[in-house]
Steps between C-alpha positions, in 0.01 A plus 500: 500500500640146508338195343569152636410187303485171689518201264474148636698250296301305240381143549791262555535125474402316817745454783684168499715328765803489267473865393611799705209743525717781362551298180134454407437612140186656359224276375368557146201695632734709710703592195194623309364680809830685549496620140141621534573687822795674333267608219252628758768711671594660169135560403444673835817713464633336813852422382751481785832676483638278776427136590592317819468127437545190713781270388271194477484357148121547470523873581790553259315313223188707567702819469674374184159454337350828626784735401484449119131598512573833670674672211776616736767323701488595867803493726476165679640387831488134598471483879529169688327660798178524296472119487191422713542841668252617760309821435717722718818377329347595164401846624843557652670405172279751318578768758874450443477590130677827425450510123270765361276235339136606520370149428651193667396137472556220749491142367456267792312228682202437720410523778726804549403683181128466569546612859708795379224609261238477774715694749587778254145554375320812614136439599281528189303813430285457189314204351779407258755499781273284717470242222878490456548461875248216511695319228827561682357371828370181340821364346831588333547227239812434296586776248259744668597868490415767756580862415528761775561874492661680793490875539870522586815622326741234626463125553611519862179692579250227411289393795259226595142585407604791274501333156207576273410173326477599134451154357496132589499258209520122486576289193149353510363850439632458144424134436166470678392256772698183539 
């Protein structure tokens, strides 16, 4: 069994003409959201052993705030190819992992991360799964976390439509409506 966690970077400062998109920092709300999502992962015993993270500043800052909350330091790989990666690029990077890590986390960007989550998700079976799928289909906001389980022994065996969506959580689920 393999567990894949897809974490969208937390809320960043707005884009500006004089600032390279890769250099956008987290906004204050993004910083607090990242910390809360790290706490959630630990509470749910969903601590990754391996993290693949985009090299953009906002993804690295998100990861830097999440990791101290986990209670364990995962092996981390910063991958430039995750910057604004399309869904298939993300899946192919996961499939290339040879480590024995049972839980892996991707820290990336939309729209690719959202599309990846939607493509990997197995059709829902029960009521809880249908509710999670409805949330996933509606939006994938900053700092949202999707957790999938795959009934495989190696990462190269994950397939489209085969991930069981275990959880989908957004920062607003902890702070209430905005």
